[in-house]
N, C-alpha and C positions, 0 to 999 in steps of 0.2 A: 937315472930315470927321472923324467919330469912328471909332475903331478898337476892336473888341472881340476879345480874344484868349482862347480856351479852351485850356488846357494839359491834355492827356490826352484820348485819343480812345477811351475805353471807352464803354459804352452811355450812361453819364451825360453825358459830354462831347458825344457825338453828339446826344443828345436836346436838350441845351441849345442847340447850334448850329442844329439843325433848327428849333427854336422861334424863334430869332433870325432865321433866314433867312425864315421865313413872314411875320414882322412886317415885315421889310425889303421883301419883295415887295408885300405888301398896302398899304404906306404909301409906296412908291416912294422909299425912303430911300437916301442915298448912304453909309450906314455901311459900313465895311470889316470883314469877318468873317474871322478867321484861326483855324484849328484846328491845334495843334502836337502831334505824337505822337513819343515818344522811340524807338519801334521802327519796323520797316518795314511793319507792318500795323495796321489799326484793329481795335478790339474789346476791348482790355484782357484781362480774364480769359475772355472768350468766344473759343474757338478750336475749330473742328471739324476732325477728322482723318478722312479716308476712306482705308481700307487693307484689302486682302485681303477685300473684300466686307463690311467692317464700317464703321459710322459711330460714331466715338468723340468725346466732348466732353472736352477737356482741363480745362475749368473747369466753369461751371454747365451743367447738362444739361436745364433746363426752366424754364418760367415758370408761376407760380401762376395757374390759370385764373380763379379768382374775382376776382383783382386786375386781370388783363389785360382781362377783359370789361367792366370799368367804365371803361376808358380808350380813347382814340381811335387809338392808334398803329398797331394792326393794319390798320384800314381806311385810314388816311391813307398808310401805306407800301405798300398794295396786297398785303397778306400773308394776307388771310383765306382764300384758296384754298390756301395753302401749309400751313395749320395742321393738325397732327395731335395727338391726345390720347393720354395713357398708357393702356395696357391695364389693365382692372380686375384687382385681385388683393390678397391680404392680405400684410401684412408680418409677419415673424417676429422673435423675439429668440432668439439662440443662448445657451442657459443650461444648465449642468450637462450639457454634452456633447451636447445635442440642440436642434433647432429647435422653439420653442414659439410658437404663433400669438398675435399681438396681436388682441384682439377687433375684429371688422370695423367696428363703429361707434365705436371709440375715436378721439379727435382728439388727435394728438401723444401718444398713450398715455393720455390722460385719458378715463375712461369717460363715454359720452354717455347711459347709462341704467343703472338698477339691474341689469338683466339682464346688461349688459356687465360690470359689476363682479363679479357673482355667478359668471359663467362663465369668467373669465380663469384660465388655468392657471399664471399667473406669480406669483400671490399666495396666501398661506395663508388659511385660514378666519379666523384671528385678524386678519390684515391687512385682509381685506375688511370685517370688522365695524368696525375702527378707521376705515376710509375713509368709513363712513356718517356720521361727524361732520359732513361737508360739508352734510348735509341739515338738521341742527338747530343748528349753530353759527352764530349770526347776527352776533356782534360782529366787526367788521372793523377791526383796529388798524393796517392797512397803507395805504400810498400806492403809486402806480404806479412810484415811483422806488425802492421796496424790492426786496429779493431775491425772485425768483420761486420759488427753492428754499424759502426760509423760508415764503412765502405758501402754497405747495402742501402742505408738511408740516404747517402749522398746521391745515388743513382735512381733509387726507386721511390724515395719519399718515405714518410713515417708510417702511413696507414698500412700499406702492403706488408711492410716489414713486421709491424707489431701484430697484425691480425692473422697473417698467413705464414710468413717465413719464420719469425722468431719462435712461435710455439713448436714448430718442427725441429729447427736447428738446436734450440735450447734443450729440447728433449733428448736429442741424439748426443750432444756434447756436454750435458749436465752443467750448464753455466749460463750467465747472462751474455748476450752477444756483444755487449759493450766491453766485456772483460776478455773475450776470446780473440785470438789472432786469425787472420786470413790463412796463414800458413798451416796452422794446427787444425783447421776445420775444413774449409772448402777452397783450396788454392786455385781450383779451376775457375772460380768467378773472376779472379784477377787475370788469369791467363786469357780467358775469353774476352774480357774488356780490352785487353791489349791487342789481341789478334783480330777480333771481329768488330771492335768498336762498340759492342753491346753484349751484355750478359745474356739477354734473351736470345739474341741471334747465335751466340756461342753454344748455348744448350740446344737450340733448334738444329744447328749443324752437326751436333754430336749426339743426337737423340738415341741412336742405336746403341751407343756405348753406355748410356745411363738408363735406358729402358730396353732391356734385352727382350728377346722373343718370348711372348707369353708373360712378360713382366716378372720373369724368374730372377729377381735381383739377389736373392739370398739362398744359401744352401745349408743343409744340416745332414744328419745321418739317420738311418731307419730306427736305430735305438738311441738316438740322442747324441749330443756332442761329446759325451764320455767316450764314444767310439774312437774319437781322435786321440784322446789321452791313452786309452788302452793300447792303441796301435803303436804309439811312441814307446810305451813301456815294454811291449813285446819285442820291439826292435833293439832296445838297449841291452843287448846280451853281454857286451864287453864293458859294462859300466857298473861300478859299485854304487848301488842306490841305498841311501841312508834315510829312513823315514823316522818321524818323531825326533828329529835332531834340529833343535833351534840353536843358531849360532849366537853366542853371547859376546864374543870379542874377536877382533882381527888385528894382529900385531905384526909389524914388519920385523923380521929377524935376519939381518944380512940381506941376501938375495931371495929369501923365501918369506912366506907368511905363516905365522902360527894361528890356527883357527881353533877356538875353544867352543865346544858345544854345551848344551844345558846339562848333560850328564857328566860334565867335567872331562869328557873325552877331548883329545887334541889331535889335530891333523896339520901337517906341514904341506904347503902347496906353493908351486912356482907361479901359477896364474889363478886368479879368483874372479869369478863372474858374480856380481851382486844382482841377481835376477829377482829382486824383492822390492816391495814398496819403499819409497824414500824414507818414511818414518823408521822402518826396520833397519835400513842402511845407516841412518843417523845414530842409531843405538849402538852399533858395533864398531864404527870408525871413530877413533879417538882424536882425530885432528880437528881443532876448533874452526879453521877456515873452511874445511869441507863441510862440517856440520852446519855452519852458517849458510852455505849455499843450498844444502839439502833442505834447510828450514824455509827457504823461499818458495819451494814447490808447494802446490796446492792440491787438495783433494776435496771432494764433496761426498755426500752420503746419499744412499738410496735404499728404499725398502721395497721388496717385491712380494706381492701377495697373489698367489694362484687360488682360484676358486673353481671347483668342478661341480656340475649339477647333473641330476638325473632328468634332464630335459633335452630335447633334440637341438642340435647345433643350428638347425634352420630356423630357429626362433629369431635369429639375428637378421639384420638387413641383408638381402641376398648378394649385394655387390661389395660388401665391406670386409675389412680385416682388422679394424680397430679405430680408435680415435685418440686425439690429443686434446687436453682441456686448455682452452684459450684463456679462461678467466678463473683464477684460483679461488675466487669468492664463491663460485657455483659448485665446485666439487673439491674434495680434499686431495684427490689423486691428480697427478700430472698427465697420465696417459693410461690407456687400456688396450692391450692387444687381445684380439679374439683368437686365441691360440688354436683352438680346434678348427677354426675356419682357415687360418693362415697356414697351419701345419697339420695336415689331415692325419699324419701318423701319430699325433699326440693323443688322440681319443679313439680308443678301441671300438667303442659302441656308437661312435658319432654323437656322443653327448657333448654338451656345452662345457668348454674350458676357457676361462678368461684369465688374464694376468694384468694386475693393476700395479702402477709404479708411483711411489711416493718419494719425492726428491727434496733435498735440502734447499733448493731454489724456491720452494713453495713457502709462503709466509706462515702457513700453519704447521710446518715441519717440526718446529721446536716442541710443539705439543705431541705431534704424531710419533716422534722418535722415542718418547717415553712410554708408549703404549705396550701392553703385553700382546702376545700373539693372538689371544682370544679377542682383545679389544680391536686389534688391527683387522681381524676377519670381520668383525661387526661393522667397522668403518667401511671396509670394502663392499659389504653387502648394501650399505646405504648408498654408496656411489653407483653401484650397479643398478639399483632400483631407480635412482634419479636419472641416470643417463640412458639406460637400456630398457627401463620399465619392466624389469624382471624381478619378481619376488618369489623366491623359492629357497628351500633348505639345501645347503651344500652337502655333497656326499664326500668331497675331498678338498683339502687345502694344503698349501705349502707357503710358509712365511720365511723370508730370508732378509736379514739386515746386513747391509754393507756399510758399516759406519766408518766414515772418513777413508774410504777405500776406492773411490771413483776418481781417477786423475782428471784434473781440470787445468788446461793449458792457458795460463794468463798471458797478458801482453809481453811480459819480460821473460817468458819461458825459454825461448831460444838462447838468450844471452846467459841465463842461469846455467843451462846445460853446457854451453861452450866453456864457461868458467869452471864448472865442475870437471869437465874432461881435462882441462889444462892443469888443474890442481892435482888430480889423480895421477896424471902422467909424470909429474915432478915428485910428488910426495909418496904415492903408492904405485909405482910402475908395475904393470902386470895385473892391476886390479881394474875391473871394468864395471860400469853401471849398465844395466840392460832392463828392458821391459816397459810396461805401460806407464809407469811414473814419469818416464823420460822421453820415449820415442814413438808414441802412438798406441792407442788402446784397442784397436780392432785386432781380431785374431790373426789375419794375414800380416798386419803390421808387426805384431809380436813375433811371429814365426820368422819374418824377414830380418828383423833386428837380431834375433837369436843367431841366425845363420851368419849375419855380418860380423857379430862379435866373435863367433867361433873362427871365422876366416882371419880376423885380425890376430888371434892367438896362434893359429896355424902358421902364419907367416913368420912367427918368432920361434916356433918349435924347432 
């Protein structure tokens, strides 16, 4: 009897195990499936908190609709009736002491029409003229492994990128655009330049794909994203789930692997999936060459601060769902989501709930990361007063620190992953890396990667 062990029960590990269990059932296999999680709950960075009439997400707050609808997990897990979508609304950039609207048809700050470029309040007339280079600059000296910052500046010029695109993209991907690759962020910009000769024309031609009806770009569930985790856990009826089991070592013993847990428990497995951050994988794999490759991967940090008030949600601008801070000197936060506006289900009494993000890309983060939860709440209230002109006592708050846990895909990321895969295939055959440290950080990306790893193992069972 073969044994498959998945280490790490975030959404990636759960999807891998669910795919393996489906195959086991369909083929009446006797394979033993074991899922090990170091904490007392499943879900990884997905954790929903319900408090004082608010629903708050400590980690990810949504799933990209466009990606999810191309996948089967919603139907298979019986979640279609639980799905809710974000409310339509525009995003703002806080600049020069005020909120300035990002054009409604912009995609990650990138204009999807000439009108969008012409009407943006964030860029000067000279900057708009420079951005028109995209329409007539045909030469493409880049590959998808080049910097997305350099690519966008080559075609749009510096001002549009710095003032409108970079605040949005850097916020989404937690890094400087100069350090991030096209492939790991927005490969569509490269494809559109190749196919249409213009990034703007490409987004204009594919507007429906990126701006779905009613602007419902994201989805969640009526009781929060934990719904997804609970659904997976209920489905894993033929899986041995081990909670509070941190793996301390992984050793090859002939054709199997001996895995040792923190309580000195041991398990022998034929296949092992490391669905854990690269730092954790580095601690349990003893091979120096693999450790060196894992050490090349990068993470950043993020602090999330939710603040709930006993004031009505309609105190906010009527058409908005949040803002991004363009100038780190003006506010300490990088961005602020108006959660009760964007996600109506998160506020039972329609009171105001906002979420502020503090990221390691901010020059002030070195000081911010040392603050206590009480100090972080006070800092958030200052940012709220400066940006939204709201001065009120909070009735609820939730502070979460994700220290060095947010994957950042640098220019050499694809090469590092390829080398890791080659080394594992030779030195640790049957051991797989999986998850957001390596193959994409969005929830659909993690689910798809988990399924793909499971299918690789199934082909060998």
